[in-house]
C-alpha positions as CSV (number, residue, x, y, z in Angstrom):
1,X,9.1,48.6,-85.6
2,X,5.9,49.7,-83.8
3,X,5.0,48.3,-80.4
4,X,1.4,47.2,-80.9
5,X,1.0,46.0,-77.3
6,X,0.8,49.6,-76.0
7,X,-1.1,51.1,-79.0
8,X,-4.7,51.7,-77.9
9,X,-7.3,49.9,-79.9
10,X,-10.9,50.9,-79.7
11,X,-13.1,48.1,-78.3
12,X,-16.0,46.7,-80.2
13,X,-19.0,48.9,-79.7
14,X,-22.6,48.1,-79.1
15,X,-23.4,49.9,-82.4
16,X,-20.9,47.7,-84.2
17,X,-22.4,44.6,-82.6
18,X,-25.9,45.6,-83.7
19,X,-24.6,46.3,-87.2
20,X,-22.9,42.9,-87.3
21,X,-26.3,41.3,-86.4
22,X,-28.1,43.2,-89.1
23,X,-25.5,42.4,-91.7
24,X,-25.6,38.7,-90.8
25,X,-29.4,38.6,-91.0
26,X,-29.3,40.2,-94.5
27,X,-26.7,37.6,-95.6
28,X,-28.9,34.8,-94.2
29,X,-32.0,36.3,-95.8
30,X,-30.3,36.2,-99.2
31,X,-29.7,32.4,-98.6
32,X,-33.2,31.8,-97.2
33,X,-31.6,30.7,-93.9
34,X,-33.1,31.4,-90.4
35,X,-30.4,32.1,-87.9
36,X,-29.4,33.2,-84.5
37,X,-26.4,35.6,-84.1
38,X,-24.3,36.3,-81.0
39,X,-21.7,39.0,-80.7
40,X,-19.3,39.0,-77.8
41,X,-16.6,41.5,-76.7
42,X,-13.0,40.4,-76.2
43,X,-13.7,39.2,-72.7
44,X,-16.5,36.9,-73.9
45,X,-19.3,39.1,-72.6
46,X,-22.5,39.5,-74.6
47,X,-22.9,42.6,-76.6
48,X,-25.8,41.6,-78.9
49,X,-28.0,38.6,-79.7
50,X,-30.8,37.9,-82.1
51,X,-32.6,34.8,-83.1
52,X,-35.0,34.9,-86.0
53,X,-38.5,33.9,-85.1
54,X,-38.4,30.8,-87.3
55,X,-34.8,29.7,-86.5
56,X,-34.5,26.4,-84.7
57,X,-34.4,26.9,-81.0
58,X,-30.9,25.4,-80.6
59,X,-29.5,28.0,-83.0
60,X,-29.3,30.5,-80.1
61,X,-27.2,28.2,-78.0
62,X,-24.9,27.2,-80.8
63,X,-24.4,30.7,-82.0
64,X,-23.3,31.7,-78.5
65,X,-21.0,28.7,-78.0
66,X,-19.4,29.3,-81.4
67,X,-18.7,32.9,-80.6
68,X,-17.3,32.0,-77.2
69,X,-15.0,29.4,-78.7
70,X,-13.8,31.8,-81.3
71,X,-13.0,34.5,-78.8
72,X,-11.4,32.2,-76.3
73,X,-9.1,30.6,-78.9
74,X,-8.8,33.7,-81.1
75,X,-9.5,31.4,-84.1
76,X,-12.4,30.7,-86.4
77,X,-14.3,27.6,-85.3
78,X,-14.3,26.3,-88.9
79,X,-10.5,25.9,-88.7
80,X,-10.7,24.0,-85.4
81,X,-13.0,21.1,-86.4
82,X,-10.1,18.8,-87.4
83,X,-8.2,19.7,-84.2
84,X,-10.8,18.1,-81.9
85,X,-11.1,14.9,-83.9
86,X,-9.5,11.7,-82.4
87,X,-5.8,12.2,-82.6
88,X,-6.1,15.9,-83.1
89,X,-4.2,18.6,-81.2
90,X,-7.2,19.6,-79.2
91,X,-9.0,16.2,-79.0
92,X,-9.7,16.4,-75.3
93,X,-10.4,20.2,-75.1
94,X,-14.2,20.0,-75.6
95,X,-14.5,17.9,-72.4
96,X,-11.5,19.1,-70.5
97,X,-13.0,22.5,-69.6
98,X,-16.1,23.6,-67.9
99,X,-16.8,26.1,-70.6
100,X,-19.4,26.2,-73.5
101,X,-17.0,25.5,-76.3
102,X,-18.3,24.3,-79.7
103,X,-16.1,23.2,-82.6
104,X,-18.5,23.7,-85.5
105,X,-18.0,26.3,-88.2
106,X,-19.8,29.6,-87.6
107,X,-17.7,31.3,-84.9
108,X,-15.2,34.0,-86.1
109,X,-13.0,36.2,-84.0
110,X,-13.1,40.0,-84.6
111,X,-10.0,42.1,-84.9
112,X,-9.1,45.7,-85.1
113,X,-5.5,46.8,-85.9
114,X,-4.5,43.2,-85.4
115,X,-5.9,42.9,-81.9
116,X,-8.8,40.7,-80.7
117,X,-11.9,42.8,-80.0
118,X,-14.6,40.2,-79.9
119,X,-16.3,37.4,-81.8
120,X,-19.4,36.7,-83.8
121,X,-21.2,33.3,-83.8
122,X,-23.9,32.2,-86.2
123,X,-26.1,29.2,-85.8
124,X,-29.1,27.8,-87.7
125,X,-27.8,26.9,-91.1
126,X,-25.3,24.3,-92.3
127,X,-21.9,24.9,-90.8
128,X,-20.5,26.3,-94.1
129,X,-23.5,28.6,-94.4
130,X,-23.0,29.8,-90.8
131,X,-19.3,30.5,-91.4
132,X,-20.1,32.4,-94.7
133,X,-22.8,34.5,-93.1
134,X,-20.4,35.4,-90.2
135,X,-17.6,36.4,-92.5
136,X,-19.9,38.4,-94.8
137,X,-21.2,40.4,-91.8
138,X,-17.6,41.1,-90.7
139,X,-16.6,42.2,-94.2
140,X,-19.7,44.5,-94.3
141,X,-19.2,46.1,-90.9
142,X,-15.5,45.9,-90.0
143,X,-14.1,45.6,-93.5
144,X,-12.6,42.2,-93.4
């Protein structure tokens, strides 16, 4: 069995972050959706951001919060929506931390060789559209 904790994994590069933004914008254009896209590294630091001129202004904030949530929890935000509902496992999490978490579909963690390397967040469309655009960008740039 291979010890993956000591195997080096290349971090997400700025070029990859820019390619993710371009791929997300192409996917959004195909759907006629104006979006904002945020790409963070594994530490939650900004690598790339772009808001379409005609995207709603709040899309920039939501894309960033979705990406931050995805990287902090290493989970797609689409899969966390139920967990923050009353009675859910993370019901108090959105208000328990002084962090910009957002539990709406559109944030997806990025992995290489099974290790977290960052996250992408998309805002501006309906939650299912944002999630689909993010996953399409990942498939195009990182292969899945």
